[in-house]
C-alpha positions in Angstrom: 60.9 11.8 -10.1 58.9 13.3 -7.2 57.8 10.9 -4.6 55.8 11.3 -1.4 57.9 11.4 1.8 58.0 8.0 3.4 56.2 9.0 6.7 56.3 5.5 8.2 60.1 5.2 7.8 60.7 8.7 9.0 58.7 7.9 12.1 60.8 4.8 12.7 63.9 6.8 11.9 63.0 9.3 14.6 61.9 6.9 17.4 62.9 3.2 16.7 66.4 3.3 18.1 65.6 5.8 21.0 62.5 4.0 22.3 63.0 1.0 24.6 60.2 -1.3 23.6 58.9 -2.0 20.0 55.2 -2.7 20.2 54.6 -2.4 16.5 57.7 -4.2 15.0 57.0 -5.7 11.6 59.8 -8.3 11.8 60.5 -11.3 14.0 63.2 -11.6 16.7 66.6 -11.3 15.0 69.5 -13.7 15.4 73.2 -12.9 15.7 75.5 -14.4 13.1 76.8 -16.8 15.7 73.3 -17.9 16.7 72.2 -18.4 13.1 75.3 -20.5 12.3 74.8 -22.5 15.5 71.2 -23.1 14.9 72.0 -24.3 11.4 74.9 -26.5 12.7 77.5 -24.6 10.7 80.9 -23.4 11.8 82.2 -19.8 11.8 84.3 -20.6 8.7 81.1 -20.4 6.7 81.3 -16.7 6.9 85.0 -16.1 7.9 86.3 -17.6 4.6 83.9 -15.5 2.4 85.8 -13.2 0.1 84.6 -9.6 0.2 84.5 -9.1 -3.5 81.7 -8.2 -5.9 78.9 -10.6 -6.3 76.8 -11.5 -9.4 74.2 -8.9 -10.2 71.5 -11.6 -10.3 72.8 -13.1 -7.0 75.1 -16.1 -6.4 74.0 -19.3 -8.2 73.9 -21.4 -5.0 71.7 -18.7 -3.3 69.3 -18.6 -6.3 69.1 -22.3 -6.3 68.2 -22.3 -2.6 65.5 -19.7 -3.2 64.1 -21.6 -6.3 63.6 -24.6 -4.1 60.7 -22.8 -2.4 58.9 -22.1 -5.7 57.3 -25.1 -7.5 58.3 -25.2 -11.1 60.8 -22.5 -10.8 64.6 -22.7 -11.3 67.5 -20.4 -10.5 67.2 -18.6 -13.8 63.8 -17.3 -12.6 65.3 -15.7 -9.5 66.8 -12.2 -9.2 68.4 -11.2 -5.9 68.2 -7.6 -4.8 69.5 -5.4 -1.9 66.5 -5.7 0.4 62.9 -6.1 -0.8 62.5 -2.3 -1.0 64.9 -2.2 -3.9 63.0 -5.0 -5.6 59.7 -3.1 -5.2 61.2 0.1 -6.6 62.9 -1.5 -9.6 60.0 -3.7 -10.5 57.7 -0.8 -10.7 60.2 1.2 -12.8 60.5 -1.7 -15.1 56.8 -2.5 -15.5 55.1 0.9 -15.4 54.7 4.1 -17.4 52.9 7.4 -16.7 49.2 6.9 -17.2 49.1 3.2 -16.4 46.3 2.0 -14.1 47.5 0.1 -11.0 45.2 -1.6 -8.5 46.8 -2.0 -5.0 45.5 -4.0 -2.1 45.4 -1.5 0.8 46.3 -0.7 3.5 49.9 -1.6 2.6 53.5 -0.9 3.0 53.5 2.6 1.4 56.1 1.9 -1.4 53.7 -0.6 -2.9 51.6 2.3 -4.1 53.7 5.4 -3.8 56.4 4.3 -6.3 53.7 3.8 -8.9 52.2 7.2 -8.1 55.6 8.8 -8.5 55.9 7.4 -12.0 52.6 9.1 -12.9 50.3 6.0 -12.7 46.6 6.1 -11.7 46.6 4.2 -8.4 43.3 2.6 -7.5 43.1 1.3 -3.9 41.4 -2.1 -3.4 40.7 -1.9 0.4 40.3 -4.8 2.8 37.1 -4.7 4.7 36.8 -4.6 8.5 33.8 -6.7 9.5 32.4 -8.1 12.8 34.2 -11.3 12.0 37.5 -9.8 11.1 39.3 -8.4 8.1 38.1 -9.6 4.7 38.7 -9.3 1.0 36.0 -7.9 -1.3 36.6 -9.8 -4.5 33.6 -8.4 -6.2 35.2 -4.9 -5.8 38.4 -6.2 -7.2 36.6 -7.5 -10.3 35.1 -4.0 -10.8 38.5 -2.4 -10.4 39.9 -4.7 -13.1 37.0 -4.3 -15.5 38.7 -1.2 -17.1 42.2 -1.3 -18.6 44.5 -2.1 -15.8 48.2 -2.8 -16.1 49.1 -4.2 -12.7 47.6 -5.7 -9.6 49.6 -5.4 -6.4 48.8 -7.6 -3.4 50.5 -8.4 -0.1 49.6 -11.7 1.7 50.1 -12.5 4.5 48.8 -9.0 4.8 50.6 -6.1 6.5 49.2 -4.5 8.6 46.0 -6.5 9.3 47.3 -10.0 9.4 44.6 -11.2 6.9 45.4 -14.3 4.9 43.4 -15.1 1.8 41.8 -18.5 1.6 42.9 -20.9 -1.2 39.6 -20.2 -3.0 40.2 -16.5 -2.9 43.7 -16.9 -4.1 42.5 -18.9 -7.1 39.8 -16.3 -7.8 42.5 -13.6 -7.9 44.5 -15.7 -10.3 41.4 -16.1 -12.5 40.7 -12.4 -12.5 44.2 -11.3 -13.5 44.4 -14.0 -16.1 41.1 -13.2 -17.7 41.8 -9.4 -17.7 45.4 -9.8 -18.9 46.7 -8.0 -15.8 50.3 -8.4 -14.5 50.4 -9.4 -10.8 53.0 -8.3 -8.3 52.7 -10.3 -5.1 54.4 -9.2 -1.9 54.9 -12.4 0.1 57.2 -11.1 2.8 55.5 -13.0 5.6 55.4 -16.3 3.8 56.1 -19.2 6.3 54.4 -17.5 9.3 50.8 -18.8 8.8 49.2 -19.6 12.1 47.8 -22.7 10.4 50.4 -24.1 7.9 47.5 -25.6 5.9 46.6 -22.0 4.9 50.0 -21.4 3.2 49.4 -20.1 -0.3 51.1 -21.2 -3.5 53.5 -18.3 -4.5 51.9 -16.1 -7.2 54.8 -16.7 -9.6 54.0 -20.5 -9.5 50.3 -19.8 -9.5 49.6 -17.4 -12.4 51.5 -16.9 -15.7 53.9 -14.0 -15.6 53.2 -13.1 -11.9 56.1 -11.8 -9.8 56.7 -12.9 -6.2 58.6 -10.9 -3.7 60.2 -12.4 -0.6 63.4 -11.8 1.5 65.3 -12.3 4.7 63.8 -9.4 6.7 60.4 -10.6 8.0 59.8 -14.4 8.0 63.5 -15.1 8.8 64.0 -12.2 11.2 67.2 -11.3 9.5 66.6 -7.7 8.2 70.3 -6.8 8.8 71.3 -9.1 5.8 69.5 -6.6 3.4 68.7 -9.4 1.0 65.4 -9.7 -1.0 64.5 -11.4 -4.2 62.0 -11.6 -7.1 60.9 -14.8 -8.7 59.0 -14.9 -12.0 58.7 -16.9 -15.2 58.8 -13.5 -17.0 62.4 -13.5 -18.0 62.1 -10.3 -19.9 60.9 -8.5 -16.8 63.7 -9.9 -14.6 66.3 -8.8 -17.3 64.9 -5.3 -17.2 65.1 -5.2 -13.4 68.6 -6.5 -13.6 69.6 -3.6 -16.0 68.0 -1.0 -13.7 69.9 -2.5 -10.7 73.1 -1.3 -12.4 72.0 2.2 -11.4 71.1 1.4 -7.8 73.2 -1.3 -6.0 74.7 -3.3 -8.9 75.1 -6.3 -6.7 74.3 -7.5 -3.1 76.5 -8.0 0.0 78.6 -11.1 -0.3 78.3 -12.0 3.5 74.5 -11.2 3.3 74.1 -13.7 0.4 76.0 -16.4 2.2 74.0 -16.0 5.4 70.7 -15.8 3.5 71.5 -19.1 1.8 72.2 -20.7 5.2 68.9 -19.4 6.5 67.0 -20.7 3.5 68.6 -24.1 3.8 67.4 -24.3 7.5 64.2 -22.3 7.1 61.7 -24.6 8.8 63.1 -24.5 12.3 63.5 -20.7 12.0 59.8 -20.4 11.0 58.7 -22.8 13.7 60.4 -20.7 16.4 58.9 -17.5 15.1 55.4 -19.0 14.9 55.6 -20.2 18.5 56.7 -16.7 19.6 53.8 -15.1 17.7 51.2 -17.6 19.1 52.4 -16.9 22.6 52.2 -13.2 22.1 48.7 -13.5 20.5 47.5 -15.1 23.7 48.9 -12.3 25.8 47.2 -9.7 23.6 43.9 -11.6 23.8 44.1 -11.3 27.6 45.1 -7.6 27.4 42.0 -6.9 25.2 39.7 -8.9 27.4 40.8 -6.9 30.4 40.6 -3.6 28.6 37.6 -4.2 26.3 36.3 -0.7 26.8 39.5 0.7 25.4 40.4 -1.6 22.6 39.4 -4.4 20.3 41.3 -6.5 17.8 41.4 -9.5 15.4 44.3 -11.8 15.8 46.4 -12.2 12.6 45.7 -15.3 10.5 49.3 -15.2 9.3 52.4 -13.1 9.9 53.5 -11.2 13.1 51.3 -8.0 12.7 47.7 -7.1 13.3 45.6 -4.0 13.9 44.0 -3.0 17.2 41.2 -0.5 17.3 41.6 2.1 20.0 38.6 3.7 21.8 38.3 6.9 23.8 41.1 8.8 22.0 42.8 8.9 18.6 45.3 6.2 17.8 48.0 8.8 17.3 47.3 10.4 20.7 47.4 7.0 22.3 50.6 6.0 20.6 52.3 9.3 21.8 51.1 8.7 25.3 52.5 5.1 25.4 55.8 6.3 23.9 56.2 9.0 26.6 54.8 7.1 29.6 55.7 3.4 28.9 58.7 3.8 26.6 56.8 1.7 24.0 56.6 2.5 20.3 53.3 2.0 18.6 52.6 2.8 15.0 49.3 4.5 14.3 47.5 3.2 11.2 47.5 6.8 9.8 50.9 5.8 8.4 49.1 3.3 6.2 46.5 5.9 5.1 43.8 4.5 7.4 41.7 6.6 9.7 43.1 7.5 13.1 41.5 4.6 15.0 44.0 1.7 14.9 47.5 0.9 15.9 49.6 -1.8 14.4 50.7 -4.6 16.9 54.0 -6.4 16.3 54.0 -9.9 17.8 57.4 -11.3 16.7 59.8 -10.0 19.3 60.9 -11.9 22.4 60.5 -8.9 24.7 56.9 -8.3 23.7 55.5 -9.6 27.0 57.5 -7.0 28.9 56.5 -4.3 26.4 52.8 -5.2 26.7 52.9 -5.2 30.5 54.4 -1.6 30.3 51.6 -0.6 27.9 48.9 -2.1 30.2 50.3 -0.3 33.2 49.5 3.0 31.5 46.1 1.9 30.1 45.0 0.4 33.4 46.4 3.3 35.4 
């Protein structure tokens, strides 16, 4: 297998832990183990008594039951736990696809959502979101054209990274109608589920919305617990989950026992965690609105409808040059949208961290200066 170098992760690998402020973080503020247990009213014995043995390949039953509770009509048997969502993406593509298959991917996106398919030898067709005067939008007519030929798989991510777009309920139903009518499998990246600015805009998970669809979620983004390295797939397609489980024998075999326990704790107390992250995101959106209003000649943006990330358009210089200047002069790490194969005009903004106000002030000191 030959796969394109993961430029986004190499960029983070180079700068994330050596740059003081994260202005483009894709996750929310993390918790310590003690903070998580305290917030969930549980004692340290919850984790201290956990045996450090192997876990079930599919994930512990009590964890899968806790996950299934978030998916209408799904049970623990429809859940497969993986070592981080990245493993789930990789193995699902390996299980579903063969060289020559046609795959339609909503873009821009987290690169592995399209590059794993490309590495298998698939024809990858990009279904691009549209930047309009009112914000980022879906072009469903274009999607229908993409699906009009023989297509094996549709890959979506909603809430959308990196634009913050959230499909409407009507658009979500239209996508279901199109994949059903064309007999297309549907892989739905739902990593930011639970972080809708308006909870009424929360979508039914694809696996509970369309026959055979596969939903991806995990502890990294909505929960702000990426260090647990726990992700999961949910689908009524038992044959697919079994195939992914067999492939997992060649990657991780099973997940971390402490990670599974703490992921279950977080799931059982998810709403207060989500509420806290939504408040943080809303506060930071207001700060960015002010930043853009004061610097309107230099930048414009559309606040995310869901999730902690959005794109800001930079004027007067390329996004890459601007990001490098902010890194050097403000100790702030910005991610240019070129890492998502967009033109060099946007940077991704990450709104989920508690120190974002200080980071934004440092950024503005350079812009205003």
